[in-house]
N, C-alpha and C positions, 0 to 999 in steps of 0.2 A: 425598311432599313435592314442592313446586314445583321443577321443573327446566326450565331454558332452555339449549338447546345450539345454538350457532351453528356454521355450517359454510360452507366454500368461500370462504375469503379468498385471500390470496396476493399475488403480484407481477403488476402489469399496467402496460403502457406508457401514457404520457399520451395522452389521446384514446380510450383503450380502454374496455371495459365489463366489469362483474363483477356477479354476482347473489349476494347473501348470503341465507342461509336461517337460520331459528331455529325449531327444533322444541320445542314446549312439552309438558309433562306434569305431572300432579299437581294439576290444577285444571280447571275447566270453561272451556276456552279461549275459546269463542265469546262468553262474557259479559264479557270484559275487553278494554280498550284495550291496545294493544301499541306499543312505541316502539323506535327505534334511537337510540343515542347513540354518540359517538366521543370518543376522547381521544388527543391527540398529546403527545409528551414535553414536560414543562414547562408543560402547559396543563390547564385544567379539563376535566372530562367535559361535553360539550355535546350538547343534543338535535339530532338530525339530522332525524327524521321521526316522526310519531305517527299511528296509525290507530285509530279507535274500534272498538267491538266488532262492528259490522255494516258497517264499511268506508266510511262516509260521512264527509265533513268531515275529510279528512286535513290534517295540518299539516306544514310543512317549514321548516327553517332557510333564511334568505335565501340563504345561500351555495350551497345545493344545488337551489333551485327551478329547474324546467325541465330538470334533469339526472338527478335521482334520483326513483324512484317506490316508494312503500311499498304493499304489498298483503298480503292474508291469504287463506288457505284454511282455513276453519273445519272442514272435513271432515278435513283432514290435521293440524290443530293446529299450523299453521306460518305464520309471518310472513316476508315476503321484503323485500329492499331491492335493487331494480334500480338500478345505478349506471352511468350513461353519461357520455361526454365527461369522463372522469376527469382530474383535475389533480394535480400533485405535492402541492398543499396538502390534498388529500383523504387523504393518508397518515396513518393513525391505527390504533388498536385500536378495533374496532367492537363495541358491546355491545347485546344485546337486553334489554329491560326490560318488566316489567309491575308494576302496583301493586294490591294487595288489602288491604283493611282497614287502610289507612294505612301499609302496609309495602311497600317497594320490593324486587322480586326481580330479580336480575341474572344474565345468562349470564356465562360465564368470559371472554368476549371473543375476537375473532379479528382478527389483524393484516391490514391491507391496505396494501400499499406501491405507490405510483404513481411509477415511475421508468423511465428508459431502461436 
């Protein structure tokens, strides 16, 4: 079955950096686009970044452009989100997602807190 497992969230100070990882299994990873979403309390889950199957034409939310970078390693079935210059408003639960056959598959989410 499809599994997406996020790792390495946590607490970071404003201006700091963090790299999230999402390891995928149960499907042919290299054939599918991957996305990162985030959700803050009381808000909807929003797209942060998306990367196509072979890594070209990435898409970013305006709020993270120039600070976040999405990448993938198809040999490791893993997608990453490098987050730099973090701000308190980046605090959220971050989710990895893929879509196959019209169905969205989500990871369980990993919390990121940006605070002193």
